[in-house]
BASE-450681 format. One record per residue (C-alpha): residue number from 1; residue in one letter; chain; x negated, y, z negated. Coordinates in pm, 1 decimal, m for minus. Last residue first. Example, Ala and Ser with C-alpha at 12.3 -4.5 7.8 and 13.67 -1.06 7.14 Angstrom:
REM residues 2
+--------+------+--------+----------+----------+----------+
| drenlo | nuse | drenmi |       c1 |       c2 |       c3 |
+--------+------+--------+----------+----------+----------+
|      2 |    S |      A |  m1367.0 |   m106.0 |   m714.0 |
|      1 |    A |      A |  m1230.0 |   m450.0 |   m780.0 |
+--------+------+--------+----------+----------+----------+
//
This chain:
REM residues 268
+--------+------+--------+----------+----------+----------+
| drenlo | nuse | drenmi |       c1 |       c2 |       c3 |
+--------+------+--------+----------+----------+----------+
|    268 |    K |      A |    749.5 |  m3778.9 |  m1703.8 |
|    267 |    P |      A |    480.8 |  m3589.0 |  m1889.8 |
|    266 |    L |      A |    425.3 |  m3217.0 |  m1815.5 |
|    265 |    Y |      A |     94.1 |  m3140.4 |  m1645.4 |
|    264 |    D |      A |    147.6 |  m3067.9 |  m1274.5 |
|    263 |    N |      A |    507.9 |  m2998.0 |  m1370.3 |
|    262 |    A |      A |    397.2 |  m2680.7 |  m1547.0 |
|    261 |    E |      A |    286.7 |  m2532.2 |  m1216.0 |
|    260 |    V |      A |    m15.6 |  m2303.2 |  m1247.6 |
|    259 |    L |      A |     24.7 |  m1942.3 |  m1135.0 |
|    258 |    E |      A |   m300.2 |  m1764.1 |  m1047.7 |
|    257 |    V |      A |   m393.5 |  m1414.2 |  m1164.6 |
|    256 |    G |      A |   m641.9 |  m1179.2 |   m997.4 |
|    255 |    P |      A |   m378.1 |   m940.9 |   m868.7 |
|    254 |    A |      A |    m35.8 |   m991.5 |  m1032.7 |
|    253 |    E |      A |    226.3 |  m1095.9 |   m775.6 |
|    252 |    I |      A |    233.0 |  m1464.1 |   m871.8 |
|    251 |    V |      A |    237.2 |  m1378.4 |  m1242.9 |
|    250 |    C |      A |    529.7 |  m1137.9 |  m1203.7 |
|    249 |    Q |      A |    723.7 |  m1385.4 |   m991.1 |
|    248 |    R |      A |    671.0 |  m1664.6 |  m1244.0 |
|    247 |    L |      A |    791.5 |  m1435.3 |  m1522.5 |
|    246 |    L |      A |   1094.5 |  m1341.6 |  m1313.6 |
|    245 |    Y |      A |   1184.7 |  m1703.2 |  m1237.5 |
|    244 |    A |      A |   1117.6 |  m1838.7 |  m1586.7 |
|    243 |    H |      A |   1323.1 |  m1594.3 |  m1792.3 |
|    242 |    G |      A |   1638.3 |  m1806.7 |  m1789.3 |
|    241 |    E |      A |   1417.6 |  m2102.2 |  m1878.7 |
|    240 |    G |      A |   1361.1 |  m1974.2 |  m2229.8 |
|    239 |    F |      A |    992.9 |  m1902.7 |  m2276.5 |
|    238 |    F |      A |    673.6 |  m2095.6 |  m2349.9 |
|    237 |    V |      A |    364.1 |  m1939.6 |  m2189.3 |
|    236 |    V |      A |     50.2 |  m2149.6 |  m2145.5 |
|    235 |    A |      A |   m249.6 |  m1926.7 |  m2087.1 |
|    234 |    R |      A |   m587.0 |  m1979.0 |  m1923.5 |
|    233 |    G |      A |   m838.3 |  m1694.2 |  m1942.2 |
|    232 |    G |      A |  m1085.0 |  m1596.4 |  m1668.5 |
|    231 |    E |      A |  m1024.3 |  m1227.4 |  m1722.4 |
|    230 |    P |      A |   m852.1 |  m1181.2 |  m2057.0 |
|    229 |    L |      A |   m476.5 |  m1226.8 |  m2095.5 |
|    228 |    A |      A |   m313.9 |  m1012.0 |  m2364.6 |
|    227 |    Q |      A |   m231.6 |   m722.4 |  m2131.0 |
|    226 |    L |      A |    m98.5 |   m962.7 |  m1869.9 |
|    225 |    L |      A |    143.6 |  m1129.1 |  m2110.6 |
|    224 |    R |      A |    245.6 |   m800.0 |  m2269.4 |
|    223 |    A |      A |    330.8 |   m663.3 |  m1926.2 |
|    222 |    C |      A |    514.6 |   m987.5 |  m1849.0 |
|    221 |    I |      A |    745.2 |   m932.0 |  m2145.6 |
|    220 |    A |      A |    810.4 |   m569.7 |  m2048.6 |
|    219 |    L |      A |    883.4 |   m681.6 |  m1692.2 |
|    218 |    N |      A |   1125.6 |   m940.7 |  m1830.7 |
|    217 |    R |      A |   1311.1 |   m681.6 |  m2034.9 |
|    216 |    A |      A |   1333.4 |   m438.4 |  m1744.1 |
|    215 |    Y |      A |   1458.7 |   m709.4 |  m1508.2 |
|    214 |    W |      A |   1743.1 |   m797.3 |  m1743.7 |
|    213 |    A |      A |   1832.7 |   m431.1 |  m1795.7 |
|    212 |    S |      A |   1831.9 |   m370.7 |  m1420.1 |
|    211 |    V |      A |   2055.3 |   m674.5 |  m1369.6 |
|    210 |    L |      A |   2315.2 |   m543.9 |  m1614.1 |
|    209 |    R |      A |   2304.3 |   m186.1 |  m1485.7 |
|    208 |    V |      A |   2330.6 |   m304.2 |  m1126.0 |
|    207 |    G |      A |   2631.8 |   m516.4 |  m1216.3 |
|    206 |    P |      A |   2800.3 |   m225.8 |  m1391.0 |
|    205 |    Q |      A |   2774.5 |    m13.5 |  m1074.4 |
|    204 |    T |      A |   3038.7 |    256.0 |  m1048.8 |
|    203 |    D |      A |   2891.5 |    523.8 |   m821.7 |
|    202 |    G |      A |   3014.1 |    352.8 |   m507.9 |
|    201 |    D |      A |   3117.3 |     m4.1 |   m582.0 |
|    200 |    G |      A |   3053.0 |   m260.4 |   m853.9 |
|    199 |    Y |      A |   3029.1 |   m628.2 |   m934.2 |
|    198 |    R |      A |   2840.6 |   m784.0 |   m642.4 |
|    197 |    L |      A |   2510.4 |   m714.2 |   m816.7 |
|    196 |    M |      A |   2604.5 |   m985.9 |  m1069.7 |
|    195 |    D |      A |   2513.0 |  m1242.4 |   m802.2 |
|    194 |    V |      A |   2146.9 |  m1151.2 |   m855.8 |
|    193 |    Y |      A |   2176.8 |  m1262.4 |  m1217.8 |
|    192 |    F |      A |   2331.9 |  m1600.7 |  m1136.9 |
|    191 |    G |      A |   2079.1 |  m1655.1 |   m857.3 |
|    190 |    H |      A |   1803.9 |  m1669.4 |  m1118.7 |
|    189 |    N |      A |   1918.2 |  m2018.5 |  m1212.4 |
|    188 |    E |      A |   1880.6 |  m2138.8 |   m853.6 |
|    187 |    L |      A |   1535.0 |  m1985.3 |   m820.6 |
|    186 |    A |      A |   1410.4 |  m2151.5 |  m1140.1 |
|    185 |    R |      A |   1566.1 |  m2477.8 |  m1024.1 |
|    184 |    A |      A |   1378.9 |  m2468.8 |   m695.3 |
|    183 |    P |      A |   1050.0 |  m2390.8 |   m870.0 |
|    182 |    S |      A |   1084.6 |  m2711.4 |  m1078.3 |
|    181 |    N |      A |   1057.2 |  m2641.7 |  m1448.8 |
|    180 |    M |      A |   1395.9 |  m2758.7 |  m1576.8 |
|    179 |    Y |      A |   1363.2 |  m3115.0 |  m1448.9 |
|    178 |    R |      A |   1012.8 |  m3145.5 |  m1592.5 |
|    177 |    L |      A |   1138.4 |  m3004.9 |  m1922.6 |
|    176 |    V |      A |   1412.4 |  m3268.0 |  m1932.9 |
|    175 |    S |      A |   1160.8 |  m3546.9 |  m1867.2 |
|    174 |    G |      A |    938.6 |  m3420.4 |  m2148.4 |
|    173 |    I |      A |   1229.1 |  m3402.2 |  m2392.8 |
|    172 |    S |      A |   1295.6 |  m3768.9 |  m2324.1 |
|    171 |    G |      A |   1615.3 |  m3902.2 |  m2176.5 |
|    170 |    T |      A |   1976.3 |  m3998.9 |  m2253.8 |
|    169 |    R |      A |   2084.8 |  m3729.6 |  m2498.7 |
|    168 |    V |      A |   1860.1 |  m3460.8 |  m2350.8 |
|    167 |    R |      A |   1991.8 |  m3530.5 |  m2002.2 |
|    166 |    E |      A |   2345.9 |  m3516.1 |  m2138.0 |
|    165 |    S |      A |   2279.1 |  m3177.0 |  m2295.4 |
|    164 |    L |      A |   2136.5 |  m3060.6 |  m1963.6 |
|    163 |    A |      A |   2458.9 |  m3163.0 |  m1789.4 |
|    162 |    Q |      A |   2661.0 |  m2971.1 |  m2048.6 |
|    161 |    V |      A |   2440.5 |  m2667.3 |  m1987.6 |
|    160 |    E |      A |   2504.5 |  m2702.5 |  m1615.1 |
|    159 |    K |      A |   2878.9 |  m2723.3 |  m1675.8 |
|    158 |    G |      A |   2869.4 |  m2401.3 |  m1877.4 |
|    157 |    A |      A |   2678.9 |  m2217.6 |  m1606.8 |
|    156 |    G |      A |   2936.3 |  m2328.8 |  m1351.5 |
|    155 |    A |      A |   3217.9 |  m2211.9 |  m1578.6 |
|    154 |    L |      A |   3048.9 |  m1873.6 |  m1607.9 |
|    153 |    A |      A |   3026.6 |  m1838.4 |  m1230.0 |
|    152 |    A |      A |   3387.0 |  m1955.6 |  m1187.8 |
|    151 |    D |      A |   3509.1 |  m1703.7 |  m1446.5 |
|    150 |    L |      A |   3322.9 |  m1428.4 |  m1262.6 |
|    149 |    R |      A |   3487.7 |  m1521.1 |   m932.2 |
|    148 |    P |      A |   3830.6 |  m1551.7 |  m1092.3 |
|    147 |    A |      A |   3786.5 |  m1210.9 |  m1261.7 |
|    146 |    M |      A |   3709.8 |  m1035.1 |   m933.2 |
|    145 |    G |      A |   4047.7 |   m867.8 |   m880.2 |
|    144 |    H |      A |   3910.9 |   m519.2 |   m939.1 |
|    143 |    S |      A |   4025.5 |   m440.9 |  m1293.7 |
|    142 |    S |      A |   3918.8 |   m771.7 |  m1447.3 |
|    141 |    A |      A |   3586.2 |   m782.4 |  m1263.8 |
|    140 |    Y |      A |   3509.2 |   m427.2 |  m1371.8 |
|    139 |    A |      A |   3586.6 |   m507.0 |  m1735.0 |
|    138 |    K |      A |   3374.8 |   m822.8 |  m1722.1 |
|    137 |    V |      A |   3082.7 |   m630.6 |  m1574.3 |
|    136 |    P |      A |   3125.3 |   m357.9 |  m1838.2 |
|    135 |    D |      A |   3112.3 |   m631.2 |  m2107.5 |
|    134 |    F |      A |   2782.5 |   m774.8 |  m1979.5 |
|    133 |    P |      A |   2551.5 |   m497.4 |  m2094.2 |
|    132 |    F |      A |   2247.7 |   m708.7 |  m2185.6 |
|    131 |    E |      A |   2019.4 |   m479.1 |  m2383.1 |
|    130 |    G |      A |   1657.7 |   m549.2 |  m2454.4 |
|    129 |    G |      A |   1427.5 |   m687.3 |  m2716.4 |
|    128 |    V |      A |   1067.4 |   m781.9 |  m2659.9 |
|    127 |    D |      A |    893.2 |  m1118.7 |  m2663.0 |
|    126 |    I |      A |    515.8 |  m1144.8 |  m2637.8 |
|    125 |    G |      A |    420.9 |  m1341.9 |  m2948.6 |
|    124 |    R |      A |     59.9 |  m1449.1 |  m2903.2 |
|    123 |    V |      A |    m49.6 |  m1761.7 |  m3086.9 |
|    122 |    R |      A |   m375.1 |  m1718.7 |  m3275.8 |
|    121 |    D |      A |   m683.2 |  m1897.8 |  m3399.4 |
|    120 |    L |      A |   m664.8 |  m2166.6 |  m3133.1 |
|    119 |    K |      A |   m770.0 |  m2517.8 |  m3232.2 |
|    118 |    R |      A |   m645.2 |  m2663.7 |  m2901.2 |
|    117 |    L |      A |   m420.3 |  m2906.1 |  m3089.2 |
|    116 |    A |      A |   m316.7 |  m2617.6 |  m3312.4 |
|    115 |    A |      A |   m219.4 |  m2409.0 |  m3009.6 |
|    114 |    L |      A |    m21.5 |  m2698.4 |  m2860.4 |
|    113 |    R |      A |    173.0 |  m2759.0 |  m3182.5 |
|    112 |    F |      A |    232.2 |  m2388.8 |  m3239.3 |
|    111 |    G |      A |    385.3 |  m2345.5 |  m2896.0 |
|    110 |    L |      A |    585.4 |  m2667.2 |  m2863.2 |
|    109 |    Q |      A |    740.3 |  m2755.3 |  m3200.3 |
|    108 |    V |      A |    686.5 |  m2415.6 |  m3357.1 |
|    107 |    V |      A |    812.5 |  m2201.6 |  m3070.9 |
|    106 |    E |      A |   1072.3 |  m2470.1 |  m2990.8 |
|    105 |    N |      A |   1238.6 |  m2421.6 |  m3330.0 |
|    104 |    R |      A |   1302.6 |  m2739.2 |  m3528.4 |
|    103 |    S |      A |   1114.1 |  m2611.6 |  m3829.2 |
|    102 |    P |      A |    979.8 |  m2788.7 |  m4137.2 |
|    101 |    P |      A |    865.7 |  m2525.0 |  m4389.8 |
|    100 |    L |      A |    541.3 |  m2343.6 |  m4297.9 |
|     99 |    E |      A |    266.1 |  m2384.2 |  m4558.5 |
|     98 |    D |      A |     36.0 |  m2620.9 |  m4371.5 |
|     97 |    A |      A |   m227.0 |  m2343.3 |  m4357.1 |
|     96 |    R |      A |   m212.4 |  m2355.9 |  m3978.3 |
|     95 |    F |      A |    165.7 |  m2324.5 |  m3989.3 |
|     94 |    S |      A |    151.5 |  m2035.0 |  m4234.4 |
|     93 |    A |      A |    m85.8 |  m1846.3 |  m4004.1 |
|     92 |    Y |      A |    141.7 |  m1936.3 |  m3712.5 |
|     91 |    Q |      A |    439.0 |  m1785.5 |  m3893.1 |
|     90 |    A |      A |    266.9 |  m1457.1 |  m3975.5 |
|     89 |    D |      A |    121.7 |  m1402.2 |  m3628.3 |
|     88 |    T |      A |    444.8 |  m1503.8 |  m3455.2 |
|     87 |    T |      A |    663.2 |  m1270.3 |  m3657.5 |
|     86 |    A |      A |    432.1 |   m975.5 |  m3590.9 |
|     85 |    E |      A |    416.3 |  m1040.9 |  m3215.0 |
|     84 |    P |      A |    786.0 |  m1085.9 |  m3146.0 |
|     83 |    W |      A |    886.5 |  m1440.2 |  m3050.2 |
|     82 |    E |      A |    923.1 |  m1605.9 |  m2712.1 |
|     81 |    V |      A |    578.2 |  m1763.7 |  m2700.6 |
|     80 |    M |      A |    221.9 |  m1728.5 |  m2574.1 |
|     79 |    V |      A |    m57.4 |  m1983.9 |  m2602.6 |
|     78 |    Q |      A |   m414.5 |  m1887.4 |  m2516.5 |
|     77 |    T |      A |   m738.4 |  m2057.1 |  m2414.4 |
|     76 |    P |      A |   m546.1 |  m2329.9 |  m2239.0 |
|     75 |    E |      A |   m735.9 |  m2648.5 |  m2153.3 |
|     74 |    F |      A |   m494.1 |  m2767.8 |  m1881.6 |
|     73 |    K |      A |   m535.5 |  m3109.8 |  m2042.7 |
|     72 |    A |      A |   m372.7 |  m2956.4 |  m2350.5 |
|     71 |    L |      A |    m43.2 |  m2963.5 |  m2161.4 |
|     70 |    A |      A |    m37.0 |  m3344.7 |  m2170.2 |
|     69 |    T |      A |   m129.6 |  m3364.2 |  m2539.4 |
|     68 |    A |      A |    135.5 |  m3107.0 |  m2628.5 |
|     67 |    I |      A |    401.1 |  m3296.6 |  m2432.4 |
|     66 |    G |      A |    301.9 |  m3626.1 |  m2595.2 |
|     65 |    A |      A |    329.0 |  m3469.8 |  m2941.4 |
|     64 |    L |      A |    677.0 |  m3350.2 |  m2849.9 |
|     63 |    E |      A |    777.2 |  m3702.0 |  m2743.1 |
|     62 |    A |      A |    639.2 |  m3854.4 |  m3062.6 |
|     61 |    Q |      A |    827.9 |  m3597.8 |  m3269.7 |
|     60 |    R |      A |   1143.9 |  m3685.3 |  m3079.0 |
|     59 |    Q |      A |   1106.3 |  m4052.5 |  m3165.4 |
|     58 |    E |      A |   1023.7 |  m3986.1 |  m3532.1 |
|     57 |    L |      A |   1314.0 |  m3751.0 |  m3606.7 |
|     56 |    L |      A |   1225.1 |  m3383.8 |  m3647.9 |
|     55 |    V |      A |   1382.6 |  m3312.4 |  m3309.3 |
|     54 |    D |      A |   1730.3 |  m3367.0 |  m3458.4 |
|     53 |    D |      A |   1968.4 |  m3416.4 |  m3166.1 |
|     52 |    V |      A |   2002.1 |  m3143.6 |  m2907.1 |
|     51 |    Q |      A |   2309.6 |  m2975.7 |  m2760.5 |
|     50 |    V |      A |   2221.2 |  m2716.4 |  m2498.7 |
|     49 |    N |      A |   2385.2 |  m2383.0 |  m2577.2 |
|     48 |    F |      A |   2625.2 |  m2172.9 |  m2370.4 |
|     47 |    V |      A |   2683.0 |  m1801.6 |  m2432.1 |
|     46 |    D |      A |   2340.1 |  m1788.6 |  m2594.1 |
|     45 |    R |      A |   2240.4 |  m1725.3 |  m2955.5 |
|     44 |    G |      A |   2387.9 |  m2052.4 |  m3085.4 |
|     43 |    P |      A |   2072.6 |  m2149.7 |  m3276.4 |
|     42 |    N |      A |   2074.9 |  m2507.5 |  m3141.6 |
|     41 |    D |      A |   1734.0 |  m2605.1 |  m3287.3 |
|     40 |    L |      A |   1551.1 |  m2725.3 |  m2977.1 |
|     39 |    H |      A |   1643.4 |  m2420.4 |  m2770.6 |
|     38 |    F |      A |   1565.8 |  m2477.8 |  m2404.0 |
|     37 |    T |      A |   1232.0 |  m2428.0 |  m2233.7 |
|     36 |    G |      A |   1072.5 |  m2281.8 |  m1922.4 |
|     35 |    V |      A |    698.7 |  m2344.3 |  m1923.9 |
|     34 |    I |      A |    507.5 |  m2071.5 |  m1738.8 |
|     33 |    M |      A |    143.9 |  m2165.3 |  m1673.6 |
|     32 |    V |      A |   m106.1 |  m1884.3 |  m1627.9 |
|     31 |    R |      A |   m452.3 |  m1888.1 |  m1473.1 |
|     30 |    T |      A |   m723.8 |  m1622.1 |  m1460.2 |
|     29 |    P |      A |   m970.4 |  m1737.6 |  m1197.0 |
|     28 |    A |      A |  m1332.0 |  m1790.7 |  m1304.0 |
|     27 |    P |      A |  m1543.2 |  m1483.1 |  m1246.9 |
|     26 |    K |      A |  m1740.2 |  m1436.2 |   m923.4 |
|     25 |    S |      A |  m2112.6 |  m1423.3 |  m1003.6 |
|     24 |    A |      A |  m2184.9 |  m1766.4 |   m852.6 |
|     23 |    A |      A |  m1985.8 |  m1685.5 |   m540.3 |
|     22 |    A |      A |  m2176.3 |  m1358.8 |   m493.5 |
|     21 |    Q |      A |  m2507.5 |  m1539.1 |   m543.7 |
|     20 |    A |      A |  m2413.5 |  m1804.7 |   m289.2 |
|     19 |    T |      A |  m2314.3 |  m1540.7 |    m35.1 |
|     18 |    A |      A |  m2640.2 |  m1351.8 |    m88.8 |
|     17 |    D |      A |  m2841.3 |  m1671.8 |    m52.5 |
|     16 |    G |      A |  m2658.9 |  m1761.8 |    268.2 |
|     15 |    V |      A |  m2718.8 |  m1416.6 |    414.4 |
|     14 |    G |      A |  m3089.9 |  m1446.7 |    331.1 |
|     13 |    M |      A |  m3102.5 |  m1792.8 |    483.3 |
|     12 |    L |      A |  m2952.7 |  m1651.7 |    801.1 |
|     11 |    A |      A |  m3224.1 |  m1385.2 |    815.7 |
|     10 |    A |      A |  m3497.2 |  m1642.3 |    761.4 |
|      9 |    F |      A |  m3356.3 |  m1861.1 |   1038.2 |
|      8 |    L |      A |  m3344.5 |  m1563.2 |   1276.6 |
|      7 |    V |      A |  m3708.5 |  m1469.0 |   1195.6 |
|      6 |    V |      A |  m3823.5 |  m1828.0 |   1248.1 |
|      5 |    L |      A |  m3627.4 |  m1850.5 |   1572.3 |
|      4 |    R |      A |  m3792.7 |  m1530.6 |   1699.2 |
|      3 |    A |      A |  m4138.7 |  m1667.2 |   1618.1 |
|      2 |    F |      A |  m4063.5 |  m1986.6 |   1812.4 |
|      1 |    M |      A |  m3964.1 |  m1782.9 |   2116.0 |
+--------+------+--------+----------+----------+----------+
//
């Protein structure tokens, strides 16, 4: 009986050793943090734009430095931003050489700042262009009695941007980013695009075309994200908050990749 127990114990130890070896050889998880942002320099590219005071002023610079310090605790090995690759490479090289003129752009103020703090050699620009065929949706709404519904949706978006502008005026940039980066808000914002599917019937589907184009652009962005992310890497991705839901979804669904919540790191 004693001999049998010895054999059983040895066998169990062998299983334990194999399990421990497998765990030890398993690569570190690949982790991605999506940080939805707003434009810090009021470029006017969107239908509605958050109003921001001068982020080059001392108080705002201190807030941005605090955000970079907080996100650096995630120890990112990569920073990715909403610029094309070639533009990002050239601008970050100038930034590191202290040759870039003062910029209020969020790519510089958030992305470049964090990358420099982490002493990264490169910031990856992963943005791609895409169409946004909204005019056919408006035409359909006008000709099918849906203009009031579309006007209400746009008015709601405008009011939310006004509310964000007020948050920026009265609070810190970090607190605004925390508000913007809750999963519930990402879902709520994405609802605007899904609602566009209501605009159409039969073979006339302008809403489907609009939403398909939006999804296609975000899939192309996420493809570049995943292609640039090495196994075991840790990336912080700064993108306009309208992209946040689909980028989060892509990261969550990607095998071997773990989504990290920005609000676990962003300052209050």
